[in-house]
ZABA-32483 format. One record per residue: x, y, z of N, C-alpha, C in turn; residue in one letter. Coordinates in steps of 0.001 Angstrom, whole numbers, plus 500000, padded with zeros to 6 digits. Atoms other than C-alpha are relative to their C-alpha. Layout:
XYZXYZXYZA/...
% end
This chain:
498852500643498994270706241240228944498961500282501313M/500835499997498703269354240913232639500512500383501108E/499033499645498975271965242227234443500682499566500789G/499369500940499079272812240761237583499401498605500118A/500441501646500174270449237606236606500563499500498568E/499781500121501346272422236677233482498944498981499079P/501080500884500747270050234722231051500546498418499970A/499660501112499996272131231938231025500060498972500937F/500573500653498840271687231240234466498801499471500901Q/501410500157499353268035231562234768499380498512500543E/499935501205499447266933228671237053497957500149499342R/501375499968500435262903227711235605499330500556501211P/501165499498499287259968229567236667498982498768501022A/500753501041499385258033227926239664498319500907500494Q/501060499794499744254606227835240363499644500705501559H/500098499513498872253214230515243211499413498751501388P/500711500457499074251655227948245295500617498263499587R/499892501473499963252991224391244277501216499853499305I/498559500212500630256712225265243200500516498788500737G/498983500887499307259503222817243810500597500887500894I/499581498322499679261334226112244858499501501111499725E/500142498749500344261330229487244905500952500983500377R/499400498982499660263313232558244870499249501061500915N/500671498064499512262337235614247109500474500782499999V/499025499430500092263609238195246376499774501283501450L/500003499009498972264923241080248907500294501255499493R/500162498621500769264140244561248354501245500678500887K/499114499338499333267262246405248568500081500994500867S/499943498782498792268203249127251279501197500259499935Q/499462499850500248270412251517250894499887501603500750G/500236498692499592271487255219252267499342500710499151K/500353499587501258270583256219248716498656499927499768G/501114500633500359267132254914248832498726501297500442T/501358498846499749265397258259250360499888501273498562E/499325498501501429267529260993247833499053499231498699R/499977500385501041266423258485245155497595500290499636R/501509499857500006262634258352246187499459501832499684R/499963498336500236263104262545246306499546500111498578R/499921499531501295264232262613243191498653499550498823R/501077500289500862261470260642241633498545500432500065R/501244499493499750258571262426243371500549501796499009R/500144498962500744260124265543241700499936499931498583Q/500169500265502045260391264169237971498657499811499984R/501267500489500127256808263097238665498812500991499292C/500276498232500143255671266589238748498593499568500413R/501782499894499635252097266044240460499484499008499673G/500720501248500574251698262415239377500632499350501409L/499209500814498688252476259563242423500756499177499357V/498924501231500156255819257852242276500172498771500611A/500307501117499233255445254267243020500775499098498914T/499103501116500738257753251220242054501047501023499334G/499216499408500548259831253452240563499559500951498795G/501026499193500674257248254998237994499333501034500709R/501018498960500033254964257817237536498763499829499873C/501399499976499973251502257270238209498802500901499850R/500914499148499839248364259210237476499251499944501567P/500465500310498435247241259941241301498617499957500117A/501154500599499459244427257809243147500185498807498650G/500250501171500792245514254786241527500237498743500586R/499671501191499264245057252227244266499189498822499261P/500693501349500656244121248498243390498236500215499864G/501479500055499691240554249038244682499242500986499091A/500610498902501128240063252164242121499991499867498617E/500060500152501640238758251383238566499894501026499234V/499680498103500815239723253835235950498577499484499078P/500980500238501053236866254461233539500038499598498783P/500466500118501351235820252823230234500524500696499058P/499738499158500967237010254571227274498391499972499488W/501661499236500559233527256371225711500059499325498483P/500509500493501707231954254495222960500614499222499339A/498711500729500478234490251818222570499234499024498938R/500456500366501263233970250102219378499574500666498896G/500418499082500829232480252730217971500601500984499237L/499217499137500703234823255144217307500317499759498564L/499884500154501228235588256389213640501086499714499812G/498381500111500139238775255928212259500899500960500015L/498956498874499472239528259555212353500603500692500753G/499541499513498432238819259828215773501650499085500685L/499168500820499988241170256768216136501415500401499789V/498564499894500743244312257701214109500168501888500452L/499891499124499451243619261149215481500798500148501652A/499808500292498521244099259689219148501077499670499434S/498292500659500258247480258066217514500688501106500045V/499204498666500166248750261432216915500224500737501250G/500303499427498999247657262762220205500802499156501064A/498790500447499438249813259546221715501079500246499822A/498757499935500097252541260184220143500557501573500622L/499662498746499619252666263887221083500158500111501322A/500027500287498007252133262730224774501535499797500497S/499057500338499471255191260949225112501321500545499141V/499078499241500259257514262993223345501182500726500774A/499737499760498897258723264538226119501242499190500563Q/499577501100499184260372261427227427501521499532498881R/499156500720500347263536259921226820500307499490498204N/500098500774501356264460259011222976500128498472499945S/499432501632500210264070255536221855499382499987498461T/500162500221501140264276255921218395500470498685499090A/499650501070500350266348253269217690499318498364500607D/500813501843499389264078250513219820499091499104499084A/501100500655501062262469248092217889498375499994500724L/501456499968499684258834247971217539499315498393500208N/500220501268499129256718244958218928498890499682499015I/501477500564500463253676243152216699499488498904500631L/500407500577499161251937241119218899498865499546499255F/501015500281500277249694238814217340499795498412501069I/499814501165499214247781236317219646498042499673499334V/501343500560500807244933234039218244499285499137501120V/500798500637499232241939232692219896500031498069500046D/500207501282499869241638228890220572501086499156498662D/498915500242501091244863228249218125500668498663500616L/499042500957499321246475224556219020501080500056498736R/499322500059500887249414223326217320499826499209498428T/500638500487501087247622222248214168500748500568498725S/498925499383500964250050224057211811500897498938499237L/499182500544501042252367223014208905501135499973501012G/498761499830499143255394224238211181500319499530500993C/499650500616498745254613222357213599499628498389499630Y/500192501297500463254460218914211648498412499648499410G/501616500296500441250584219067210652499937499634498423D/499992500012501265250505217990207199498458499916499072K/501186499505500700246954218344206467499281501043499557L/500576498269500095246331221916207297500806500956499433V/499497499005500939247116224847205358500297500769500565R/499583499083499643248949227283206887501036500963499545S/499033499963500458251711228631204626500482501494500618P/499442499220499441251791232082205860500648500414501665N/499608500110498408252002231325209677501420498820499527I/498924501234500134254579228739208273501357501026499551D/498880499114500201256567231464206776500365500881500935Q/499287498788498849256665233887209574500973498559500696L/499241500621499111258153230298211352501553499779499605A/498452500232500589260786230079208763501128501263500068S/499077498658499772262170233468209558500056499870501815H/500268499821498653261612232773213527500427499267501098S/499859500813498882262659231354216472498652499108500586L/501268500834499985259645228210217023500349499172501485L/500222501015498826259010226823220395499255499103499772F/501026501092500128258262223491220217498561499472500534Q/500589500524498497256959222719223790499118501416500524N/500497498808499357254913225940224766498846499699500797A/501818500245499130251984225717227275499403501443500937F/500879498809499155249463228188228453500080499612501941A/500192500060498305248721228437232603499082499618499848Q/501172500028500243244846228124231816499352499408498840Q/500253500019501328243318226494229349498753500607499521A/501071499382500154240474228950229117500447501478500282V/499329498943500563240523232738227370500433500803501155C/499919498828498903240015235202229968501148499393501040A/498521500108499207242595233630232733501284499946499437P/498569500016501103245215232865230115500441501439499769S/499797498421500803245155236461228647500354500723501181R/499568499055498277245096238096232280501429499510500351V/498857500570499448248048235716233087501293500395499156S/498635499488500687250561236330230352500175501174499320F/500125498449500048249565240075229790500683500542500986L/499331499030498826250665240455233336501177499298500425T/498583500785499887253237237982233497499671499155501408G/500277500621498563251729236522236951498899498376499405R/500455501026499894250208233119237413498128500126500407R/501608499579499330246101232314237946499981500014501734P/499945499431498569246997232173241475500163500674500579D/499572498469499259248247235433241570498873500752499584T/500797499536500236245920236872239653498376499663500358T/500995500269499461243121235050241163498618500207498916R/501243500346500934241061234939238064500152498441499254L/500254501480500843239809231361237162498893500204499335Y/501396499969501150236604232510235365500050501537499266D/500295498798500939235257235411233684499497501600500655F/500911499340499340234086237323236604500323500880500960N/499320498749499247236404239966238102501633500417498911S/498955499334500331239219242302237488501063500226500435Y/499186500658499063242204241286238810500675501560500337W/499576498811499037243387245083239745499040500162501244R/501067500321498907240456245016242232499764498902501007V/500620501059499569240143241677242888501499499364500687H/498821500609499786244039240781243344501029500695500438A/499298499099499816246460243378243159499841501143498238G/500582499213501654247218246262240541501319499739499541N/498940500966500150249302244355238891500463500698498308F/499329500054501440251266246169235676499899499102498714S/500137500674500987250734244513232316500969500201498665T/498809500068501503252993243982229153499988501340499535L/500515498833500434251288246463227357500527501351500517P/500305498345499401251160249065230010502049500346500052Q/498597499557499188255318248557230958500335500516498516Y/499544499800501440255870249212227131499534501544499819F/500817498968499948253738252154227432500745501095500564K/499573499202498589255128253665230597501857500528499471E/498815499801500401258680253237228508499879500604498342N/499904499105501168257937255563225684499241499572498548G/500860500675500910255917253059223427498611500307499830Y/501536499673500201252937253862221613499472498289500089V/501033501600499943250494250842222560498497499975499109T/501025500043500543247836249849220443499059498591500109M/500476501493500019245214246914220545498804499967499160S/500813500742501128243250245407217711499247498752500262V/500433501671500187240574242748217905500071499262502053G/499630500876498487240690240372221260501035499617500190K/498973500470499071243514240792223328499818499717501134V/500477500012498589242385241192226909498805499167499235F/501499500587500219239056239108226958498930501319500499H/501304499051499892236133241482226688499491499792501748P/500872499724499115234013242650229537500416499826501912G/499345499243498650234727242778233539501259499609500483I/498324500426499911238340240784233319500542500854499739T/498801499134500417239642243517231781498747501532500254S/500343499175499597237203246194233206498936500503499110N/500275499698500906235066246494230255500558501301498776H/498962498712501151237838248865228545501114498982499379S/498211500563500676240647246195227883501105500813500793D/498795499397498927242686247442230872499906501821499268D/499872499165500220242166250750229262499938500934501199S/499144499415501162243640253812229895501098499413500668P/498374500329499530246430251977231842501210498942498880Y/499592500925500845247611249312229049499810500517498544S/499955499939501337247048251427225787499998501592499897W/499700497947500218248081254996224263498487500362499359S/501316499074500783244711255329222320498882498369500258I/501295501135499862240986253298222712500146498953498768P/499758501364500765241607249744221810498701499968498792P/501324500224500502239426248659218587499551498909500075Y/501147501516499929236708245919218212499378500189498969H/500643499647500853235179245409215207498504499534499970P/501034499840499852231878246036214268498873498960500328S/501311501311500347230418242970213120500511498187500764S/500090501032498898231548240698216072499298499886500880E/501314500310499358228144241541217605499300498955499410V/500571501080500961227198238978214792500355498503500339Y/499220501134499777229352236121215878498967498736500710E/501018501204499608226790234379218001498794500093499557N/501138499519500526223620235124216196499841499207498990T/500805500847500983221326233447213848500570500581498643K/499245499745501294223747233853210764500686499103499318T/499615501637500611224419230180209928499065499695498893C/501090500765501031222269228774206641500056498636500125R/500238501059499769220894225918207526500262498949499017G/500250500992500652220127222804205481498232500115499211Q/501286499355500250216575223947205890499565501381499264D/500440498982500478217184227079204305499686501440500861G/500238499273498846216814228973207802501424500597500615Q/499069499511499400218969231110209758500391499405501434L/500273500317498440220554229580213027501525500523500531H/498656499769499138223074229996215501500378498333500170A/499791501500499966224919226872214829501838500289500083N/499004500057499741228148225434215620501152499899498469L/499729499988501956229286225010211494499498500860499573L/500444498789500376229062227937210172500240500661498957C/499157499337501232230715228506206567499293500885499548P/500941498703500434229352231794205043500441500344498676V/499998498873501141229063233755201843500399500984500677D/499459498809499364230831236860203134499094501056499624V/501028499011500560228546238944200644498457500134500834V/501200500327499188226010237615202710499656500528501402D/500027499967498400226830238260206472499591501302500425V/499991498039499352225808241721208208501389500546499777P/498841499161500134227953244126206825501005499592499274E/499077500531501007229610242084204447501198499738500437G/498531500170499354232863241220206548499644498927501222T/499380500752498987234161239285208899500963500619501205L/498915499357498857235814240493212455501413500158499634P/498912500229499583238786239289211753500640500840498752D/499627499115501124238753241054208484499969501253500299M/499941498785499663238091244063209713501093500259501349Q/499121500081498950240694243534212578501502499899499113S/499059500015500872243495242952209576499743501608499631T/499927498600500792242281246359207973500462501083500857E/499430499325498997242680248151211212501223500512500473R/498672499794499497245905247491212236501106500043499055A/499429499373501082247007247805208631499847501757500408I/499586498589500061246158251422208938500845500997501324Q/499213499528498853247422251859212366501832499695499848L/498133500482500538251307250415210506499895501270499181L/500025499230500725250596253044208289500291501022500790E/499940498997499386249952255688210411501411500036500929K/498671499952499272253534254641212748500880500077498993M/499207499485500450255463254918209758500581501299499626T/499420497986499930255762258839210181499959500179501332T/499660500025498174256321258082214149501340500105499501S/498811500189499105259620258695215850499738498883500883S/500249500587498547258355256765218545499375498465499578R/500523501471500498258113252677218512498715499918500785P/501771500303499891254899251072218710500063498432500566F/500240501349499387253494247776220488498720499882499519F/501225500491500752250909246834218365499409498615499890L/500668501752499790248569243538219557498938499878499219A/501351500546500472246190241906217304499352498752500327V/500599501247499493243930239570218416499004499727499042G/501310500593501293242016237143215793499491499101500846Y/501084500696499569238865235504216690500053498493499705H/500145501579500276238878232060214702501627499825500659K/501171500801499771239351229221215352498882500113501181P/500992499891498644237372230301218313498409499678499763H/501291500419500169233616228551218031499462501376500314I/500224500968500912231432229195216241501026500180498701P/498907499844501270233507228335212911499140500640499090F/500792499494500871231987231014211082501203500804499510R/499013500041501143234386231231207880499371500319498732Y/499923500043501442234682232332204248499509498233499570P/500173501551500195233009228806202977501201499690498976K/499437500577500491235565228680200439501194499378500270E/498614500652499446238383227382202589499518498464500407F/500486501455499842235839224691203127500323498635499079Q/499352500779500641236992223047200117501385499419499920K/498359500339499270240878222633201558499848498961500217L/500289501313499020239605219937203825498652498714499053Y/500906500668500126237411217224201819499578499188500975P/500213500853499096235422215092204303500887498503499939L/499142501016500321237181212198202741501007499682500605E/498676499424499583240143213654203929500135499823501245N/499979499939498636239280213920207342499887498926500872I/500092501025499129240069211589209861499517500533501396T/500496499485499177238905211214213198501344499975501237L/498692499638498963241165212095216324500301498387500176A/499402501314499979243763209407216748499270499182501873P/500528500817498576242062208720220792498553500429499950D/500865499186500102238766209767220032499352498977501630P/500803501011498667237320207101223196500644500450501625E/499488499189498342237285208781227028500673498669500523V/498934500858499043240524206726228613499320499474501610P/501105500365499665239101204201230495500744500383501816S/499386499694499183241573205428233338500460501579500203G/500303498540500095240675208823233064499236500735501130L/500941498957499214239238210854236486498799500316499908P/501131498834500259235780212175236389500128501253500175A/499575498612500008237354215191237487499972500552499251V/498930499578501337239660215433234561499029500229498787A/500688499904500982236866215512232224499193501184499751Y/500856498534500295235296218589230214498554499762499110N/501587500664500580231353217833229274499745501091498337P/500635498951500843231796220427226563498748500781499672W/501355499048500052228905222592227292499751500701499038M/500283498698501234229112225270224873500250499544498760D/499969500564501496229434223180221849498504499518499954I/501469500330500353226086221618222759499021500941500172R/501124498507499876224673225126223234499935500394498910E/500250499585501727224680225385218918499032499033499974R/501026500529500637221881224548217404500045498584499201E/499640501385501098223224222065214875500381498756501202D/499274501082499316224925220065217765498541499473500876V/500969500435499280221573220049220105499049499314499053Q/500801500359501250219867218583216555500316498460500160A/499464501410499812221854215383217282499705499386501431L/499927500657498150220848214473221225500870498986500237N/499409500795499272223656213809222184500039499817502025V/499732500137498898224122212283225753501111501062500873T/499044498931499282225569214443228857500756498758501179V/498976498852500242228167214564229895501075499197498969P/498813500522500923230337211872227795499284500044498448Y/500360499971501580228580212054224103499771498150499585G/499656498667501306229582210825221681499379500613499034P/500407499376501073229326212816218977500028499425498776I/499874500860501104228148210936215792501517500195499216P/498575500311500838231373210181213563499947501318498827V/499874498659501083230360211941210490499507501312500368D/499850498312499708229834215033212520501440500177501120F/498523499919499400233143214646214600500819500348498781Q/499689499122501149234306215122210886499850501120499683R/500489498842500119232654218167210243500302500786500851K/499397498734499128233571219602213286501731500578499568I/498655500134500606237385218711212391500170500914498576R/499771499233500895237026220073208950499960501497500315Q/500088498837499426235760223115210029500783501101500805S/498823499489499089238233223976212667500941500125498902Y/498650500057500691241149223376209989499659501317499157F/500550498973501038239269225477207388500181501732500845A/499980498722499340238916228177210140501591500607500453S/498245499702500160243184228152210624500332500400498717V/499195499358501200243547228456207152499088501523499817S/500259498561500409241121231414206714500681501344501207Y/499166499440498811242973232706209931501417500404499423L/498827500004500309246190232255208027500181501116498681D/500258499160500576245100234430205503500189501440500650T/499577499090498731244860237399208116501249499973500025Q/498676499353499482247892237200209302501160499976498600V/499258499433501514249725236921205938499524501170499319G/500185498297500498248065240179204752500363501038500844R/499175499273499159249461241607208027501249500234499629L/498841499873500687252685240784207205500450500383498820L/499584499686501444252982241533203884499739501416500022N/500004498714500186251666244859204599500995500710500988A/499275499445499113254264245273207692501409500292498959L/498838499986500993256971244561204960499879501149498679E/500611498783501007255338246777202253500457501299500113D/500013499021499734255423249425204558501531500487500967L/498442500143499429259627249025205603499960500049501482Q/499736500157498333258978248349209014500464498380500316L/499699501761499670259692244125209153501256500201499944A/498482500129499769263445245176209509500198500989501291S/500190499360498352262551247111213171498721499789500395S/500984500862498957259927244941214493500094498566500142T/500140501462499410259644242205216329498555499642499938I/501377500572499980257023240055215312499512498251501352V/500400500797498896255588237645218299498373499077499393V/501022500713500530252793235007217127499772498975500822F/500335501396499627251009232481219433498365499942500361T/501580500346499605247280231526221101499946500367501290S/500394500711498347245769231232224564499943499056500108D/500057501415499604245426227904224357499496499311498885H/500658501429500766244303224393222426499245500211499995G/501182500292500136241588223108221619499599498546499793W/500037501799500537240720218974221588498946500348499249S/500918500751501499238988217604218388499763498896500228L/500380501533499550237786214539220001500786499214500575G/498596500383499027241006213534221599499097499704501505E/500730500240498570239842211760224803498829499594500130H/501258499422500314236400211773223644499726501705500452G/500227498598499742236596215505224297500016501273499228E/499859498867500914235993219006222510500033501228500487W/499690498713499161236772222640223337501606499823500811A/498747500217499259239699223545225862499662499141501697K/500382500152498484238920223393229652500811498799500825Y/499829501116499009241048220738230959501864500387499879S/498244499890500021245295220084231351500557499295499330N/499395501153500738245651217686228643501140501001499205F/498969499404500862248930218762226257498987500387498963D/500374499710500958246053219295223569499440501783500301V/500288498564499442244442222204225492500960500989500342A/499325498817499765247349223760226705501348500474499387T/498852499965500951250120223308224479499521501212498744R/500040499091500875250449226322222197500909500488499184V/498886499650500547252081227674219090501054501195500912P/499030498792499898254962230399219866500971500224499075L/498771499333500393257270232012217714500347501725500097M/499743498899500332259277234944217422501027500486498670F/499269499304500586260578237018214856500941501340500092Y/499293498957500026263567239014215335500900500773499192V/499284499758501911265143241167212313501569499658500842P/498796499941500266268393240478211856500742499144501323G/499743500792499450268973238129214842499514498007499737R/500134501013500447266206235165214146500380499501498020T/500044499974501186266596235741210406501044501263499101A/499195499230500426268940237618208154498920501094499240L/500992498856500567267420241101206442500160499911498421L/499806500540501574266388240285202709501104501187499540P/499367499017501008268236242056199835499310500558499583G/500833499178500930267150244580197523499270499018499032T/501276500377500997263851243663195903499735498696500486G/500157501116499454263821240418198180498596500087501194A/500988499182498961260550240148200729500344498154500796K/500600500970498687260324237775204071498744499663499676L/501972500641499633256591237809204150498929500380498629F/500987499704501555255003237871200441498605499230500381P/501291500705499271251271236893200930500305498663498812Y/499998501405500450250929233512200025498341499370500214I/501061500384499957247228232321199195499623498177499981D/499749501328499317246523228914201121498912499022498828P/501380501177500882243272228195198299500630499219498900L/499502500203501169245839227832195769500723499218499565E/499520501030500229247797225233194595501054499818501397S/499525500049498759249632223748197874502015500215499657S/498695500030500300253053225122198376501374499001500716S/499388500706498820256138223386199956500144500155501280E/500096499915498642256170222957203359501491500764500496L/498695499520499715258885225337204691499836500068501738M/499129499898498399260885224807208201500342500827500569E/499769498776499590260853226848210661501860500486500208P/498264499616500416264386228791210741500812499479501365G/499122500791499347265289227838214075499129499359501261R/501156500066498875263396225849217152500860499471501259R/499662500535498859263927224511220518498620499198500483T/500730501322499500262574221357222184499585500553501757E/499681499809498803262688223178225669498682500631500494E/501091499559499720259657223461227497499849501501500549L/500281498521499652258037227159227991498626500263500118V/501086499565499548255209229227229255499901501061499694E/500650498616500046253021231839228306500581501292500593L/499639499382499291253858233503231214501502500544499934V/499126499517500189257148234090230234500295501051499077S/499937498634501402256215236590227231500529501414500787L/499619498154499591256484239926229304501034500082500197F/498481499428499895260114239528230592500869499806498758P/498548500415501383261670237927227066499437501182499503T/500089499343500910259676240479224929501003501625500623L/498739498784499743261386243441227295501390500205500125A/498319499867500148264530241965227146500642499815498537G/499237499704501610264674241566223384499999501256499401L/499801498632500647264197245330222903500667501227501029V/499045499590498915266438246067225690499470500779501438G/500442499156498638264372247285228666499888499555501026L/499957500335498895265025246979231933499335498184500550P/501109501185499915263473243282232776499609499812501563L/500844500475498971260996242851235846500613499400500929P/499716500804499148262103241601238879499357498437500406P/500803501139499740261005238332240048499399500342500787R/501107499805498993258062238274241945500544499204501561C/499998500599498699258276237650245668499198499527500211P/501292500518499870255845235331247480499592500556501664V/501024499452501492253360236820247944500493501191499619P/499825498550501001253377239540245299499096500737499613S/501049499452500378250040240932245486500014501347500099F/499698498788500092251544244147246697500686500713498827H/498792498924501005253850244746243943499573499835498775V/500545499800501216252944246212241090500801499680498753E/499308500352501287255723245326238564501306498546500684L/499167501026500331257342241664238484499549499418499572C/500218501546501166257380238375236850499888498734500192R/499676501105499681256704235145237426500663498897499166E/499333501251500911257983233395234519501106500735499564G/498325500148500798261215232695232833500669500972499479Q/499583498847501105263144235559230679500627498722498992N/500008501003500980263735233412227195501130500233499456L/499297499314500634266361235572226126501374498731499532L/498452501070500405269207232502226326499456498898498796K/500376500811500960267156230827223660500312500961499066H/499716499576500929267983233445221175501271500572499748F/498646500044500427271817233469221478500458498632499775Q/499898501490500648272310231024218743501551499125500037F/498820500355499962275472228438218951500022499124498794H/500089501284500833276155226153215899500704498865500371D/499324501259499439278596224206217844499535499007501282S/500531500704498796277591221290219700500370500324501674E/499281499823498779279832221928222495499422501403500931E/500661498931499339277920225286222913498775499793500391D/501687499585500029274338224257223366499851499266501390S/500644499896499350274883223147226687500238501686500655D/500281498572499297274602227262227511498454499726500100L/501157500096499790271184226614226823499116499534501253H/500502500952498402270574224656230345499514498458499343G/500392501822500060269303220767230569498333500429499742N/501149499918500097266118220588229035499162499256500947P/500768500435498975264987218334231936499785500541500902R/500448499011498655265083220830234217498859500925500032E/501121498901500513262579222784232278498153499549500585A/501377500493499566258470222541233827499135500855498937I/500392498707500874255906224380232153498570499387501520A/500922500418499252252763224263234686498517500842499656Y/500848499452500621249299224643234037498653499235501174S/501010500205498957245779224402236300498831500098499527Q/501174499488500650242158223940235844499018499973500895Y/501057500245499081239145224367238151498674499154499880P/501389500291500189236140222440238831499541499836501438R/501180499494499407232907222586240628499991498663500748P/500526501553499429232652218514241751501076498923499359A/498919500975500611234508215433241168499549499120498141D/501141500631500823231699214269238684499833501274498689S/500260498652500735231015216444235362499158500149499713P/501008499697500002228412218460235416499779500934498921Q/500390499096500703226535221395233888501076501449499640W/499094498771499773228996224142234940501587499316500353N/498632500674500133232478222033234779500937500374499495S/498911499890500918233934223315232083500127501554500605D/500011498700499224233365227166233528499701500161501293K/500661499704498877232771227216237101500345501656500382P/499546498751499437232539230572238833500634499671501600S/498458500052498847235141231403241598498793498990501228L/500816500370498772232023230724244229500221498346499932K/499659501679500100231842227155242784500670499472499893D/498643500435500130235150226159242537500238499209501217I/499635500830498583235848222929245072500969499522499494K/498699500725500314238787221232243354501061500928498957I/499458499453500811241637222575241615501147498724499440M/499372500772500758243483220728238978501716500566499947G/498924499146500012247291221625239293500613498486499172Y/499089500801500705249761220071236948501108500482499214S/498748499855500020252966219894236048500632499310498486I/499672500642501609254455219137232057501415500137499769R/498741500160499929258078217984231964499998499655498775T/499555500843501182260002216581228822499449498560499919I/500249501002499522259197213291230506498377499397500391D/501230500428499427255856213197231640498902501375500210Y/501183499040499506252475215296232771499631499040501138R/500660500547498622251624214632236338498767501384500515Y/501046499120499436248154216353237651499530499393501330T/500901500409499134246493216136241043498975501009499969V/501160498997499481243132217574241631499523499603501457W/499783499870498735242707218490245141498865501436500529V/501459498518500155240286220512247118500266501200500248G/499907498717500022240269224376247145499054500773500516F/500732499212499302238882226889248838499689501247499213S/499850498708501338237552229693246563500140501886500890P/499790498758499129237217232133250020501078500672500035E/498588499436500039240750232071250977501154499822498701E/499149499953501142242219231023247482500779499504500128F/499069500907499549244029228081248787499713498331499962L/500014501868500321244465224150247785500522499687501090A/499482500784498968244562221911250519500468498355499189N/499178501652500645247384218862249301499836499208500803F/500435501269499079246242216897252091498706499433499185S/501117500625500788243129216144250119499732499926498495D/499213500381501163243878214728247280498421499419499332I/501200500918500597240553213448244878500398499085499198H/499848501322501096242143211991241921501623500584499508A/498362499988500954245852211901239818500093499817499105G/499748500209501170246802211644236763501369499883499705E/498842500331500388250514210525235362499889499308498489L/500026500915500960251157209925231928501613500374499411Y/498492500200500406254823209254230425499882500226498540F/499869499381501612255468211450227457500580498681498708V/499343500903501139257438208915225228499169498622499683H/500683500826500352255636205886225862498482500388499610S/501193499401500341252161207664225804499794501048499723D/500189498682500555252315210706223967498613500842499792P/501282499538499924248550211009223563499282500121501340L/500694499773498591248028210817227144498716499168500662Q/501460500735500081245444208102227002500367498729501034D/499919500825498858247006205925229853500281500008501126H/499707500072498709247002206509233331500570499735500977N/499218500982499713249785205216234982499845500669502266V/500033499279498445248798207517238855500390499093501094Y/500669500922498646247516204699240647501479498736500114N/499196501004500100250544202304239720501210500320500799D/499339499237498675252354203812243081500910500991499345S/499271498877500108254183206374241140499628501372500090Y/500649499132499462251683208965241890500640500441501538G/499611499784498479252732208784245739501540500328499859G/498659499731499584256203208938244884500383502022499598E/499618498150500404255770212742243029499582500616500400L/500694498934499367253406214081245148501299501090501104L/498681498763499059256464215973247505500187500645498880P/499458499472500744257248217614244493499011501256500180L/501028499161500031253927219663244834499540500626501099W/500478499567498557253960220455248261501048501582500496I/498701498822499953255957224044248760500177499394501918R/499622499618498587257644224022252264499422501002500961P/
% end
């Protein structure tokens, strides 16, 4: 519960720069404030008391923590020993023995091409099985359709305009504010927090350490075989090895005889086994690489998708009314050797039809390969008797275009790039606990004969945002919800810009209770994407901060998607809404694929005032 802020009365979270309205928090002041500060200082015993929590001394936003030594090279024994040390270090805190665990599964570049989202072609039986015991959000959206900005956004609970990360070149604690993260909040409340695979984006955006030691109790694990992902390990028709986009492999022939996601599943299961002997709750984040490019997956999954069954995107042409600034030229796709051999023109292509089918085939095959890893992980969770005490969250950092609008990859504000799968399994709430001998998550092999499609246990059509993950998970386990962020909030370490989704977990079977969930027409999802110029160019997909000249701010409602491309100053991090470069307006029910831009048909001007904050 949210205390003074009832779940049923929450208003939609607003964009920090262009929201229709914002609630500005007022800091409470009273006679007991100084007494509480003294008590916190006494309790912290040599640490610094800030924001009601204890922190290591010398933790200002401009100071960077050292990365964990030899990241990715630590042996299993050392990692498991670290788990033991982490358990001991939190033993002095208040007992949280009854708290629910969290298994947080985040996938790279996964759109809603899953059986549980209505895709009749894709084989995803294990994810569908999870959905059958979960609350599934039909309309969940990322805040920026590219890896690092999206992950930093939902892991801090702040939007890209607050994290000031639109590219891959800065660490938010240094360049924006010393914002607490989702795993950090759980760690500071007695949880053992662990990271496996790609959770934070690697590199400077997480301080080359996956935000350690702030976010994690033990050093994050990265599979050793991920160093081969972009090397020449793809056997071409000429018999030689290439760095291709399409890369089905025989696993026994690849370096180390394994693939990154296989290693991540193995390590995650080992950590779960360790946690069975712990009295402390855990927060285990598992980040899977596929279906991120290159499409490097076990070749047997290709047979699930014969090319004769693969269709093109329903709208493979660039829409005539699409502003040039809105188009992404998919430059990372063009860098792959097999795509270079096609001599596709820049920026609009198109890719030859037969190769388009092959891209879609390999994307779907990668999803089915991912499904096996999710299935193995969930089966192990249940075999270890943890399924009855563990919340499972499954989502993606953003979607991926598969030829829609003549585009590939992410890098846009369209639904195919921003919409993501999102589901929560909450034991005893979204599903009844199984009886003796029954299982919730038996492993299902997608390579065997197709099984009947499993319907989601519960679903909601209301629009939600990934930035809401932070408060929602905190609320589900009974932790105090972070307060709403003031404007601005760069000086505030712990607050949230997303809304709490707990109201959706209050299930009511009668229609008369349905109004407790609010009016779906009031829900809004925000996203944004930067561009360096009005026309597509070599860095349009991933411009560095210094090159950003235009920002595309987009709102999605149940009725429409509305985007304005406006001037942007990277020095001041400021959008100029009087400098409109282009606009897009698509009505969902009459144009669900977003192919017919009616912005110039007088609608755009009427909606524009909604974007300008007083």
